[in-house]
Each structure stands twice: as structure tokens, then as C-alpha cells.
C-alpha positions in Angstrom: -52.3 -3.7 -6.2 -51.7 -7.7 -5.7 -50.6 -8.4 -2.1 -51.4 -5.0 -0.7 -52.3 -5.2 2.9 -56.5 -3.4 3.4 -56.1 -1.0 5.8 -59.5 -0.6 8.1 -61.0 2.1 8.6 -62.8 3.1 11.9 -66.4 4.0 12.5 -66.2 7.3 11.9 -64.6 7.2 8.4 -67.4 4.8 7.4 -69.9 6.6 8.7 -68.1 9.6 6.1 -67.9 7.5 3.1 -71.3 6.1 3.3 -73.1 9.1 4.6 -71.4 11.2 0.9 -72.2 8.1 -0.9 -76.0 8.2 0.0 -75.7 11.9 -0.9 -73.7 11.7 -4.6 -74.5 8.4 -5.1 -76.7 8.6 -9.0 -78.3 4.9 -8.3 -79.7 4.1 -5.2 -79.9 1.3 -5.8 -76.5 0.6 -4.8 -76.9 1.4 -1.1 -79.8 -0.5 -1.0 -78.4 -3.6 -2.6 -75.1 -3.4 -0.1 -77.7 -3.0 2.7 -79.1 -6.0 2.3 -75.9 -7.7 3.3 -75.9 -6.1 6.7 -75.8 -7.1 9.8 -79.1 -6.8 12.0 -77.2 -4.8 14.6 -75.5 -2.4 11.9 -77.0 1.0 12.9 -75.8 2.8 9.9 -77.5 0.3 7.5 -80.7 1.5 5.3 -82.3 -1.7 6.6 -81.9 -0.7 9.9 -84.6 -1.9 12.8 -84.3 0.0 16.1 -86.4 -2.4 17.5 -84.6 -5.1 16.9 -81.8 -3.5 17.5 -82.7 -2.8 21.4 -83.9 -6.3 21.7 -80.9 -7.5 20.6 -78.6 -4.9 22.9 -80.9 -5.6 26.3 -80.1 -9.1 25.3 -76.2 -9.2 25.4 -75.6 -6.3 27.5 -76.2 -5.6 31.6 -77.6 -2.3 33.0 -74.1 -0.5 33.0 -72.9 -1.4 29.1 -76.5 0.1 28.3 -75.6 3.2 29.7 -72.1 2.9 28.3 -73.6 2.8 25.1 -75.6 5.3 25.8 -73.0 7.6 26.1 -70.9 6.7 23.0 -74.5 7.2 20.8 -74.7 10.7 21.9 -71.5 11.5 21.1 -71.6 9.9 17.8 -74.9 12.1 17.2 -72.9 14.8 17.9 -69.7 14.4 15.8 -72.4 13.3 12.8 -74.0 16.6 13.5 -70.9 18.1 13.3 -69.4 16.4 10.0 -72.8 17.1 8.4 -72.8 20.7 9.1 -69.1 21.3 8.0 -69.8 19.6 4.7 -72.3 22.0 4.3 -70.8 24.9 4.6 -67.8 23.7 2.4 -70.2 23.1 -0.6 -71.4 26.2 0.0 -68.4 28.3 -0.3 -67.7 25.9 -3.2 -71.4 27.0 -4.9 -70.3 30.9 -3.9 -67.3 30.8 -5.5 -68.8 29.2 -8.8 -71.2 31.8 -9.2 -68.9 34.7 -8.6 -66.7 33.5 -11.2 -69.6 32.8 -13.7 -70.8 36.5 -13.2 -67.0 38.2 -14.0 -66.8 35.8 -17.3 -70.4 37.7 -18.3 -68.8 40.7 -17.8 -66.0 40.0 -19.7 -67.2 38.7 -22.5 -70.0 41.1 -23.3 -68.2 43.8 -25.8 -66.3 40.7 -27.8 -68.5 40.0 -30.6 -67.9 43.9 -31.9 -64.4 43.4 -31.7 -65.2 40.1 -33.3 -67.3 41.3 -36.1 -64.6 44.5 -36.8 -61.2 41.8 -37.2 -63.3 39.8 -39.6 -64.1 43.1 -42.0 -60.6 43.5 -42.2 -58.9 40.1 -42.8 -61.4 39.7 -45.7 -60.4 43.3 -47.2 -56.7 41.8 -46.5 -57.7 38.5 -48.1 -59.3 40.0 -51.7 -56.4 42.2 -52.0 -53.7 39.5 -51.4 -55.8 37.5 -54.7 -55.7 40.7 -57.1 -52.0 41.0 -56.1 -51.5 37.2 -57.3 -53.4 37.3 -60.5 -51.6 40.9 -61.5 -48.2 38.9 -61.2 -48.8 35.2 -61.7 -47.3 35.7 -65.6 -44.0 37.6 -64.4 -43.6 34.8 -61.5 -43.6 31.8 -63.9 -40.9 33.8 -66.7 -38.7 34.6 -63.9 -39.3 30.7 -62.4 -38.3 29.6 -66.0 -35.2 31.8 -66.3 -34.0 31.0 -62.7 -34.0 27.1 -64.0 -32.1 27.8 -67.1 -29.2 29.4 -64.9 -28.7 26.4 -62.5 -28.9 24.5 -65.9 -25.9 26.1 -67.0 -24.2 26.5 -63.9 -24.3 22.6 -64.2 -22.9 22.6 -67.5 -20.1 25.3 -67.1 -19.0 23.3 -64.4 -18.9 20.5 -66.1 -16.8 21.7 -68.7 -14.9 23.4 -66.0 -14.4 20.3 -64.0 -11.1 18.6 -65.6 -9.1 22.8 -65.0 -10.5 22.3 -61.5 -9.6 18.8 -60.8 -5.9 19.9 -61.9 -5.9 23.0 -59.8 -6.2 20.5 -56.9 -3.9 18.2 -57.8 -1.2 20.8 -57.8 -1.9 22.5 -54.9 -2.6 18.9 -53.0 -6.2 20.1 -52.9 -7.3 16.5 -52.8 -10.5 16.5 -51.0 -11.8 19.4 -52.9 -11.1 17.5 -56.0 -13.0 14.4 -54.6 -15.8 16.3 -53.3 -16.0 18.1 -57.3 -15.8 14.9 -58.7 -18.1 13.2 -56.7 -21.0 16.2 -57.6 -20.3 15.7 -61.0 -21.0 11.9 -61.4 -24.9 12.0 -61.4 -24.7 13.8 -64.7 -21.4 11.6 -66.1 -23.8 8.7 -65.8 -26.6 10.3 -66.9 -24.9 12.2 -70.0 -21.1 11.0 -69.9 -21.4 8.5 -73.1 -22.9 11.8 -75.3 -22.6 15.2 -74.8 -20.3 15.3 -72.1 -17.8 12.3 -73.2 -14.6 14.5 -73.2 -15.7 16.1 -70.2 -16.2 12.9 -68.4 -12.9 11.3 -69.9 -10.4 14.2 -68.8 -12.3 14.3 -65.3 -11.7 10.3 -65.1 -7.8 10.9 -66.1 -7.4 13.6 -63.4 -9.2 11.9 -60.7 -6.9 8.9 -61.6 -3.8 11.0 -61.0 -5.9 12.0 -57.5 -6.2 8.2 -56.6 -2.6 7.8 -56.9 -1.0 10.5 -55.1 -3.8 9.8 -52.2 -2.2 6.0 -52.3 1.5 7.2 -52.0 0.0 9.5 -49.0 -1.4 6.4 -47.8 1.7 4.3 -47.5 4.3 7.0 -46.7 6.0 6.6 -43.1 7.0 10.7 -43.6 3.2 11.5 -43.2 1.3 11.3 -40.4 -1.6 9.0 -38.8 -4.2 11.8 -39.6 -3.1 12.1 -42.9 -2.9 8.6 -44.2 -6.2 8.3 -42.0 -7.7 11.5 -44.8 -6.4 9.8 -48.0 -7.9 6.3 -47.1 -11.4 8.4 -46.3 -11.2 10.2 -49.9 -9.9 6.9 -51.2 -13.2 4.9 -49.7 -15.2 8.0 -51.0 -14.3 7.2 -54.5 -15.0 3.2 -53.9 -11.4 2.5 -53.9 -11.7 -1.3 -52.4 -9.8 0.3 -49.6 -10.5 -2.9 -47.6 -8.0 -5.0 -49.5 -5.2 -2.2 -47.7 -6.8 -3.0 -44.0 -4.2 -4.9 -42.9 -1.5 -2.8 -44.3 -2.7 0.3 -43.3 -3.2 -1.3 -39.4 0.1 -2.8 -39.5 1.4 0.7 -39.9 -0.7 2.3 -37.3 1.3 -1.0 -34.8 4.3 0.8 -36.2 3.5 4.1 -35.1 2.7 3.1 -31.4 7.0 2.5 -31.1 7.0 6.0 -31.4 4.9 7.0 -28.7 7.6 5.7 -26.0 6.9 7.1 -22.1 10.1 8.6 -20.6 9.9 8.9 -17.2 12.9 10.8 -16.4 11.8 13.6 -18.8 8.1 13.9 -17.3 9.6 14.3 -14.0 12.1 16.8 -15.3 10.3 20.2 -14.0 12.3 21.8 -17.2 11.2 18.5 -19.4 9.1 18.6 -22.4 6.0 16.3 -22.3 4.3 18.1 -25.6 6.0 15.6 -27.6 4.5 13.1 -25.6 1.3 14.6 -25.6 0.6 15.4 -29.8 2.0 11.8 -30.1 -1.5 10.6 -28.0 -3.4 12.8 -29.9 -2.3 11.8 -33.2 -2.8 8.2 -32.3 -6.7 9.1 -31.0 -6.9 11.0 -34.4 -6.1 8.1 -36.0 -8.4 5.5 -34.1 -11.1 7.9 -34.9 -10.4 7.9 -38.9 -10.0 4.2 -38.8 -13.3 3.7 -36.8 -15.1 5.8 -40.0 -12.6 4.1 -42.4 -13.4 0.6 -41.3 -16.4 0.0 -39.1 -15.7 -3.5 -38.5 -12.2 -2.9 -36.9 -12.8 -2.4 -33.2 -11.5 -5.3 -32.6 -8.1 -5.0 -33.9 -8.1 -1.0 -32.7 -8.8 -2.2 -28.9 -5.7 -4.7 -29.3 -3.5 -2.0 -30.7 -5.0 0.4 -27.9 -4.1 -2.3 -25.3 -0.6 -2.6 -26.3 0.3 0.9 -26.3 -1.2 0.7 -22.9 0.6 -2.5 -21.4 3.9 -1.6 -23.1 4.0 2.4 -21.2 3.0 0.4 -17.9 5.9 -2.0 -18.4 8.0 1.4 -18.8 6.7 2.1 -15.5 7.1 -0.9 -13.9 10.8 -1.2 -14.7 11.0 2.8 -13.4 10.4 2.0 -10.1 12.5 -0.7 -9.3 15.4 1.8 -8.9 14.7 4.0 -6.0 12.0 6.8 -7.0 10.6 9.4 -5.2 6.2 8.4 -4.7 6.0 12.0 -6.7 7.8 9.9 -9.5 5.5 7.6 -9.6 2.2 9.8 -9.5 4.0 11.7 -12.5 4.1 9.1 -14.1 1.1 7.5 -13.7 -0.8 10.2 -14.4 0.4 11.0 -17.9 -0.6 6.9 -18.6 -4.1 7.6 -17.2 -4.5 10.5 -19.0 -3.7 8.8 -21.8 -5.9 6.3 -21.1 -9.1 8.5 -20.8 -8.3 10.5 -24.1 -8.6 6.7 -25.7 -11.1 5.6 -24.0 -13.6 8.9 -25.0 -13.2 7.4 -28.9 -12.0 3.7 -28.1 -15.1 3.1 -25.4 -14.9 -1.0 -26.2 -11.7 -0.9 -25.2 -12.5 -0.5 -21.3 -9.3 0.2 -20.9 -10.0 1.9 -17.5 -10.4 -1.9 -16.2 -7.2 -3.3 -18.2 -4.8 -0.4 -16.5 -6.1 -1.3 -13.6 -4.7 -4.5 -13.6 -1.6 -3.2 -15.0 -1.1 -1.0 -12.6 -1.8 -3.4 -9.8 1.5 -4.6 -11.0 3.4 -1.1 -10.8 2.2 -0.3 -8.0 3.0 -3.8 -5.9 6.9 -3.9 -7.8 7.0 -0.1 -6.2 6.2 -1.2 -2.9 8.4 -4.0 -3.1 11.2 -1.7 -4.4 11.1 0.9 -1.7 11.2 -2.2 0.8 14.0 -3.5 -1.1 16.4 -0.1 -0.9 15.3 0.4 2.7 16.6 -3.4 3.8 19.7 -2.4 1.2 19.8 1.0 3.5 20.5 -1.0 6.7 22.5 -3.6 5.1 25.4 -1.1 4.2 24.6 0.2 7.2 25.5 -2.9 9.6 28.9 -3.8 7.3 30.0 -0.1 7.5 31.5 -2.4 11.0 33.5 -4.3 8.4 34.5 -2.1 6.1 38.0 0.0 6.2 37.7 3.7 5.5 41.4 5.2 5.3 42.8 3.1 8.1 40.4 3.5 10.9 36.9 1.3 10.7 33.9 3.0 11.7 33.3 2.2 16.0 30.1 0.5 16.9 28.3 3.3 18.4 28.3 4.8 14.9 27.2 2.1 13.6 24.5 1.2 16.0 23.5 4.7 15.7 23.5 5.0 11.7 21.4 1.4 12.0 18.6 2.8 14.4 18.4 5.8 12.2 18.0 3.6 9.1 15.4 1.2 10.6 13.3 3.6 12.5 13.6 7.1 10.4 13.8 4.9 6.9 10.9 2.8 8.3 9.0 6.0 9.0 9.7 7.6 5.3 8.6 4.6 3.8 5.6 5.2 5.2 5.1 8.3 4.5 5.8 7.9 0.6 3.3 4.8 0.5 1.0 7.9 2.5 1.5 10.5 -0.5 0.4 7.9 -2.9 -2.8 6.9 -0.6 -4.0 10.5 -0.5 -3.6 10.9 -4.0 -7.1 11.6 -5.8 -5.9 9.9 -9.1 -8.6 8.3 -10.7 -6.4 5.0 -11.0 -5.1 5.5 -7.5 -8.6 5.8 -5.7 -9.6 2.4 -7.0 -6.5 1.1 -5.7 -7.1 2.2 -2.5 -7.7 -0.7 -0.4 -5.6 -3.0 -2.4 -2.5 -0.6 -1.5 -3.1 -0.6 2.2 -2.9 -4.6 2.0 0.3 -4.5 0.2 2.2 -2.2 2.5 0.8 -4.3 5.5 2.0 -7.4 3.8 5.0 -5.8 2.3 5.7 -4.3 5.9 5.4 -8.0 7.3 7.2 -9.1 4.7 10.5 -6.6 5.0 10.4 -7.9 8.6 10.8 -11.4 7.9 13.4 -10.7 5.0 15.5 -7.8 7.9 15.7 -11.2 10.4 16.9 -13.2 7.6 19.3 -10.7 6.5 20.7 -10.7 10.4 21.0 -14.2 10.1 22.9 -13.9 7.3 25.1 -11.6 8.8 25.9 -13.3 12.3 26.9 -16.6 10.2 29.1 -18.4 12.3 31.2 -19.6 8.6 32.1 -15.7 8.3 30.1 -15.8 4.5 28.8 -12.9 5.1 32.1 -11.0 5.3 34.0 -13.3 2.5 31.2 -12.2 0.4 31.7 -8.2 0.7 35.7 -9.2 0.4 36.6 -8.6 4.0 39.9 -9.9 5.6 39.9 -12.6 7.5 41.8 -13.2 10.6 42.0 -11.4 14.1 40.8 -7.9 13.1 38.0 -9.8 11.3 37.3 -11.7 14.0 36.8 -8.8 15.9 34.9 -6.9 13.5 32.4 -9.9 13.0 32.0 -10.2 16.4 30.9 -6.3 16.7 28.7 -6.9 14.5 27.1 -9.5 15.9 26.8 -7.7 19.3 25.2 -4.5 17.1 22.6 -6.8 15.8 21.5 -7.8 19.0 21.0 -4.9 20.4 19.5 -3.6 16.7 17.3 -6.5 17.5 16.1 -5.3 20.8 15.7 -1.8 19.5 13.5 -3.1 16.8 11.2 -4.9 19.3 11.0 -2.2 22.3 10.7 0.5 19.7 10.3 0.2 16.0 7.8 -2.0 15.5 4.9 0.2 18.2 5.9 3.2 16.3 5.5 1.5 13.4 2.5 -0.3 14.7 1.3 3.1 15.6 1.1 4.7 11.9 -0.5 1.3 10.4 -3.1 2.3 12.8 -3.0 6.2 11.6 -2.6 6.0 7.7 -3.0 2.4 6.5 -6.3 1.4 8.5 -8.9 -0.9 6.6 -8.1 -3.2 3.3 -10.6 -6.0 3.7 -9.4 -7.4 -0.2 -7.7 -10.2 2.1 -10.6 -11.1 4.0 -11.2 -12.0 7.7 -10.4 -15.4 6.8 -6.9 -14.3 5.8 -6.1 -12.6 8.9 -4.3 -9.4 9.1 -1.5 -8.4 7.1 0.4 -6.8 9.7 1.3 -9.2 12.6 3.5 -6.9 15.2 2.8 -9.1 17.7 4.5 -11.8 15.6 7.8 -9.6 14.6 8.0 -8.5 18.2 8.7 -12.2 19.1 10.8 -13.0 16.4 13.2 -10.2 17.0 13.5 -10.9 20.7 14.7 -14.3 19.9 16.2 -13.1 17.3 18.2 -11.1 19.7 18.9 -13.2 22.7 20.6 -15.7 19.8 23.3 -13.0 19.1 23.7 -11.8 22.4 24.5 -15.3 23.3 26.3 -15.7 20.2 28.7 -12.7 20.7 29.5 -14.7 24.2 30.2 -18.0 22.6 32.5 -15.9 20.2 34.5 -14.4 22.3 34.5 -16.8 24.6 35.9 -18.7 22.4 38.9 -16.0 22.4 39.2 -16.7 25.8 39.6 -20.5 25.5 41.6 -20.2 22.6 44.1 -18.5 24.8 44.1 -20.8 27.9 44.2 -23.9 25.6 47.7 -22.0 24.2 48.4 -21.3 28.2 48.2 -25.0 29.3 49.5 -27.0 26.3 52.6 -25.2 25.9 54.8 -25.7 29.2 55.2 -28.8 31.3 53.7 -28.3 34.3 55.0 -31.1 36.5 58.8 -29.8 35.8 57.4 -26.3 35.8 59.9 -23.7 37.3 59.2 -21.3 40.4 57.0 -18.4 39.9 59.1 -15.4 39.4 56.5 -13.1 38.3 52.3 -13.1 36.7 52.7 -14.9 33.7 52.4 -13.2 30.4 49.3 -14.8 29.9 47.6 -12.7 32.5 48.0 -9.7 30.5 46.5 -11.5 27.2 43.6 -11.9 28.9 43.0 -9.0 30.5 43.7 -7.7 27.1 40.9 -9.6 25.5 38.5 -8.9 28.2 39.2 -4.6 28.0 38.4 -5.3 24.1 35.2 -7.1 25.3 34.7 -4.1 27.8 35.1 -1.5 25.2 32.9 -3.2 22.7 29.6 -3.4 25.4 30.0 -0.1 26.6 30.1 1.1 23.1 26.5 -0.8 22.4 24.6 -1.7 25.8 23.5 0.3 28.5 25.0 0.2 31.8 23.2 -2.1 34.2 23.4 -2.3 38.5 26.5 -4.0 40.0 26.2 -6.2 42.7 28.8 -5.0 45.3 27.6 -7.1 48.6 27.8 -11.0 48.9 25.1 -12.9 50.4 25.0 -16.5 52.0 22.9 -17.4 49.4 25.1 -17.4 46.5 28.1 -19.7 48.4 30.7 -17.0 47.3 30.7 -16.2 50.8 31.0 -19.7 51.9 33.8 -20.1 49.8 35.7 -16.5 51.3 35.1 -18.3 55.2 36.2 -21.6 53.9 39.7 -19.9 52.7 41.2 -20.6 56.0 40.6 -24.0 56.0 41.4 -24.3 52.5 44.7 -22.5 53.3 45.2 -25.2 56.2 44.4 -28.3 54.3 46.6 -27.2 51.3 49.5 -26.2 53.7 49.9 -29.8 55.2 51.7 -32.8 53.4 50.5 -34.2 50.3 48.4 -36.8 52.3 45.7 -38.5 50.9 43.6 -36.8 53.4 43.9 -33.7 52.3 43.3 -34.1 48.3 40.2 -36.0 49.9 38.8 -33.3 51.9 39.7 -30.6 49.7 37.7 -32.4 46.8 34.7 -32.7 49.1 34.7 -29.0 49.8 35.1 -28.1 46.1 32.0 -30.4 44.9 29.8 -28.9 47.8 30.3 -25.8 46.4 29.6 -26.9 43.3 26.3 -28.5 43.9 25.2 -25.1 46.3 26.2 -22.4 43.5 25.7 -24.4 40.0 21.8 -22.7 39.4 23.0 -19.4 40.8 26.4 -18.9 39.0 25.0 -18.6 35.4 21.7 -16.8 35.4 20.0 -15.1 32.2 22.0 -12.6 30.4 21.0 -9.4 30.3 21.1 -6.4 27.8 23.4 -4.2 30.2 27.6 -4.1 29.8 28.0 -5.7 33.5 26.1 -9.0 32.1 27.3 -9.8 29.1 30.7 -9.1 30.2 30.4 -11.2 34.0 28.7 -14.3 31.8 32.4 -13.9 29.7 34.2 -14.0 32.8 32.1 -16.6 34.0 32.9 -18.8 31.2 36.1 -18.2 30.5 37.1 -19.0 34.5 35.2 -22.3 33.8 36.9 -23.1 31.1 39.9 -22.3 32.9 39.1 -24.5 36.0 38.5 -27.8 33.1 41.8 -26.7 31.1 43.2 -27.0 35.2 41.7 -30.5 35.3 43.3 -32.0 32.1 47.1 -31.1 33.4 49.0 -32.3 36.5 51.0 -29.7 38.4 54.0 -29.7 40.3 54.4 -27.1 43.6 55.8 -24.5 41.1 53.3 -24.9 38.5 50.4 -24.8 41.3 51.3 -21.8 43.1 52.1 -19.8 39.3 48.3 -20.6 38.7 47.6 -19.2 42.5 50.1 -16.1 41.6 47.9 -15.4 38.3 44.7 -16.0 39.9 45.1 -13.8 42.7 46.3 -11.1 40.0 43.5 -11.2 38.1 41.2 -11.1 40.9 40.9 -7.4 41.4 40.4 -6.3 37.8 37.7 -8.9 37.3 35.7 -7.2 39.9 36.0 -3.9 38.2 34.5 -5.0 35.2 31.8 -7.6 37.0 28.5 -7.1 38.3 28.4 -10.1 40.6 31.6 -10.2 42.7 30.7 -12.9 44.6 30.2 -15.3 41.7 33.4 -14.4 39.9 35.3 -14.9 43.3 34.0 -18.2 43.8 35.0 -19.3 40.7 38.7 -18.2 41.2 38.6 -20.1 44.2 37.5 -23.1 42.5 40.4 -22.9 39.8 42.6 -22.5 42.6 41.1 -25.9 44.2 41.2 -27.6 41.1 44.7 -27.0 40.7 45.4 -28.0 44.0 43.6 -31.4 43.6 46.0 -32.1 40.2 49.1 -30.7 41.7 51.5 -33.5 43.0 52.5 -31.3 45.9 49.5 -28.4 46.4 51.8 -26.4 49.0 50.5 -22.3 48.2 53.0 -19.5 47.9 53.6 -17.2 51.4 51.2 -14.5 51.6 54.0 -12.2 52.0 55.9 -13.7 48.6 52.2 -13.5 46.8 52.2 -9.7 47.7 55.4 -9.2 46.8 55.2 -10.8 43.2 51.6 -9.1 42.6 53.4 -5.5 43.5 56.3 -6.3 41.5 53.4 -7.2 38.7 51.7 -3.9 39.6 54.8 -1.5 39.2 56.0 -2.9 36.1 52.6 -2.3 34.2 52.4 1.1 35.4 55.7 1.7 34.4 54.9 0.5 31.0 51.6 2.2 30.8 53.6 5.5 31.6 56.3 5.3 28.5 53.5 4.2 26.3 51.3 7.4 27.3 
């Protein structure tokens, strides 16, 4: 062969080949011709010259080489003797075997000649007797064959005379296939003798067959008849040379109308007690009609393909609408199996349609719609669980912890259940789903990524500052609505953290275990599901929601402060007799916040100790100095010293008062309290106080000091801010003389006693 490499043979193989060639070659000249071209030192050639070989060998080699060549040549001679001996033994065994075979053949053939002679004699005897029998029966056989031909001719003549009656009976019994068969069988005789001997029979038969044609046409265009009956009528008309092609358009119109009766009913398919026989019967009837049309109209493949594609497309459209509702994966699999079985049945009789490929594209749409629908309903479930906080059930609202628990279950368990449903579809061995396996993996991962993106958008919509989401759901506005809305934002913050820390890792594990692979997207597009990106989004969203909740609650506190400072005339304020009711409202607002965060956020550690680094210790140590300065007269020197002390503490504490907000109860409450006290300080700076106003602020601040310490994590920072409010008030006071400690304690004890009495009465 061309291009095939020639494997070089070793010396032993060459010698064996030459030996066999010299032994079996019929023409000795062949070996002679090849030997002419051999080299002088070729010891295996016929023209080998030993003297010349020795001269060349002695000239080229030293003593050691000659000895080595001697050893090699002795070994070669021994090998040649062995090979020659084996060759002789092998040929000898073959000759012995051939001799034994010839002897056995002679012994087996020795008695065969006598038997053959006897067989020949018997054959000759049988042949002579057979010839005598044929000679004696020849005349009778000829007579019998003549009578048989006459009988057959009479039967045909009788059939022709009986044909009109036969056709009439077939018309009455509607056995039109037999009528057509009888008439076609008589056609050759009518063509030969219809104008002479059988004129009346021919005329009567034509009249009868005209009735048959008319009845067949009626069946062909009857809507009450089945497709198969109409197709059989068309076949019979075609056998009668009726111009059926002229009816092709009307027949196909009837066929297209008939597919409207083949309507897929998903509810009936997935109902255990439902009857599928109606659909199966309709499909089988359609398949039979396709077979008949292919026989009647051989050139109708293109139209039949279109009708079949329309039928399959219609069923897939019904399936697509069905999956948009909330259905189980078993429901989807049941519908797809029915459609796929229909496709296989039609493919058997109409392979040109290639409905498998057509169905594959339509199935992609159905499965992607199911994936999108499943994620949509999951998103709807999560939204409904979140909006429970804004809806009333009777006279009570759902508590935040109940809403958070329902929402976390909806996200985690709902998400895993959806993936489990997709896994059932992926594991199905249906032919159409097996071909879509890698695509389904990509669709699930893409759908999961899109779901979390939409979930983040939904969270942002629910947290809108304009309360648009509340108005959309027809919820009440006002104080109760604001309270519920703030609680929703807090739930969103914790739920976002839960999604980042718990949901995404579990979903990622499930994706890696059940939905790995999917190479349709290609490496250039990157992975469809990117958990790191989702974690970053929900981490950022959770922080935004947490700060939004703090800002919303701080706005409520600021509103209380604004009303407190804009209502009275602080320059003409009366001497304080009790803690102002503003303090009660302020503490009630904080109590609402504490109750909300306790339901949602975990408990963190509290900072009960004070250090020199936070500035609060400096504030406490400077209190005697401040009291000394406040106790002086209203002089410029005291005011200047107070301002210097305040500025020094402010710059010292600025970095450490407002730290990063954590997902803990104490962190959130502390941040809101800090912001509220800073707002308190800013409102103070906008007012001018007399001595009584200053003392009222001092009394209020001193009263809230202990309750605030119980709910915050950083007592030192809160003490510092409370002191700053007093300092700011003193700076804006015309006569900053504080209340005496005994009076201050007396008023505070009176307020505590009054509060305790009110709590006793209310309980």
C-alpha cells in the first residue's frame, strides 16, 4: 500500500526467506539475478567469494573484531542447522499426513462402484415405467384440461351476468370495497366484449358503480364520518380512476379542521381518575389518516408535515400556558410524556416531518417557562410572607418574629424544594428531556441567579421611603402603618443577612451536587450561577436596610424632639416641678424599638466598663469641674471654659462614638439612642434658655440616664452624650445654674413613684 512503511527484517529472517526461496523457486534464474546485485561481503548470496570476503574482513577488522566475527558466525551456523532441521521435520510430517489421507480414501471408495451400478439400473427401470404411464394417460389429460378451461370460462361468464346483482347487494350492505373489487375484476371483459355480448351487463354495472361513486363521495365529505372512513373512500375512488386530486384541497382542509378535536387536556392527563383514551384514540385516528393520505396523494408530504407540526405546536402551546400556573414537576412530566408519545407515533408514519427536532425546540420553551414560573411563585410566596407584617388578621398584626420565621422558611425551604422539583425533571428518562439535560442545568442556574436578583429588587421595593409598596397593597397610613413599615425594613435587614450566611451556601451545595455541568453557555460567558456576587449584593442590601431602619426610628425620635423644643418659650420657662412628659414619650419610643429588635436580632455583648480611651471617663471626672463652673455666676469666663471643655471632649470622642452597626440588639438600639441624643444636642443649640429651662433639661436628662444604661451596649458613650446635652444647654442658657442634688433626687424619686403607681393601676 502507498504510504505504508516497510519493516526491516533482521538477518535471521532474511536467511530463512532466501533458504525457502531457493528451495521452492521454480526458476533458478530469479535468485541468480538478485545475487548479481548483492555486495561482495554478502555471505548469503550465490556469488559469494570466501577469499575475497576474508581479505575484506581482515582489512577492515582487527584481531579482536575477527574473533568476535568468528563467534557470531559459529552461532549463525548452529542456528541455520537448527532451522534447516526443523524445516525438514515439518515437511516430513505433512508428507506422512497426506499419505495416510490417500490410503483412507482408497479404502472408502473400493465398494462404491458396485453400488453405483445397481442404482443406475433402478433409475432406468423407474424411467421406463414413467414413460409408459404418461403415454397411456396423455389423451385423458388433454381432455381434462380442456374441460377445466371451459369451466373457468363459464364461471367468468356467470360472474359477468351476476355482477349487477352483486353490486346492488354491496350497495345495500355498504360493502363498497367489495363492489369496487368486483367491478375492477370485470373491467378487462367489459373492455373486450362490452359492446357486443355483455352490453346489458356492462350498462347495468356502470349504473350500479355510479351509485357507489356517489355514496363514496358523500362519505368523503361527511363531517360525521371518521378520518379513516373518509380516507378509505378516497382510496376506493382512486381505484375507480375518479379524479381524486381535484378533491385534494378540500380533503386537506377537512384534515386541518380535524386536529382541533385533538385537544390536549393537562388536567385530565394528570388526574388519576381521568380518561386518556379519548386523546389516544384521536391521535391514532390522525396517524391512520396520515397513512391514508400518503397512499392517496404521494406528493402530499409537505402539507402533511405542516399539519403534523401545527398539531404538535398547538399541544406545546397548551402545555406552556399550563406550566404558568402553580403545578408540580409530576404534572409537567405527565404532559410532556403524552406529547412525546404523540410525536413518536406520528414520526413512525411521517419520518420526513422530523417532529423530534421540532418538538425539541418547543419543549425548550415549555421547560424554561416552568423554571421561570417556579421561581416566580417562590418569589411570590416570600413576598406574601413578608407582607403579613403589613396586613391585619382580625384586630392584631403578625409579630415580627413570626414574619421573620415564615420568610426564612419560604426562602430556604422553598428554594430547596424548587431545586428538588427541578431535580425530578432532570432525572426523568423521557427521550425529549434527556436531550435537554445540559440545557436544563443552565436554565436552573440562570433562573436561580435571576431569582435572587429579583428578590433583591423586591426587598428594595418594600423598603421604599415613599411607602409605595404599602399603598399598592391598600394598607393604612399613619402611625400604625409607619410602625409596621419600620418593622418590615428590620425584617428585610435580618432576612438579607440570613440569605447571605445560610441560604446561599446551602443552595450552592445543592447546585454542586445536583446541577453541575451544563456546557451550552460556553466558557466565555462564565458560570450561570455566581454565589459570590449574590452574597455581596445581599450583604450590601442588609446593611442598607439596617441603616434605613435606624434612620426611620431616629426620625420618629427627632420628631418628638422637634415638638418638645418648638412648643414652649424657653426664655420664660417656669421652675421645673417634675420630669416632663416628653421623657415618657421618648422612653416609650425606645421601648417600641427595643421590642422590635428583640424579636428580630440576636443579643450581643454589652460594654459595662469604662476606659480612659472613650472619653466618657474624662467626662465623669470632669463633672465636679463642670458643676463648679455651672455654680458660678453668669460670667463670660465660665461660659468660655464650658465651651473649651465641650470642644475638647467632642474632638476626643468623635471617632469612637459612632462605630459600625452590627446585627445585634444592643448595637442597633445604642446607635439609635446616640443619634437621638445628638439630635437632642442640636435642638438645644437652636434655643435660648433661662435658668428654669436649663434646670428642666438637666432634670429630664438625669432621669433618662438610668433607663438608657439598661438598653445600650456602650454606657460610657451614652453618659458622655448626655453630659454633652447638659453642656450645650448651659452654653445657651442666660443663667446656667443647675439644680441642687437633693432637689434633683427628690424630683426624680417622685417621678419614679408616679410611674410605678401608673404601672400598678394599668396592670
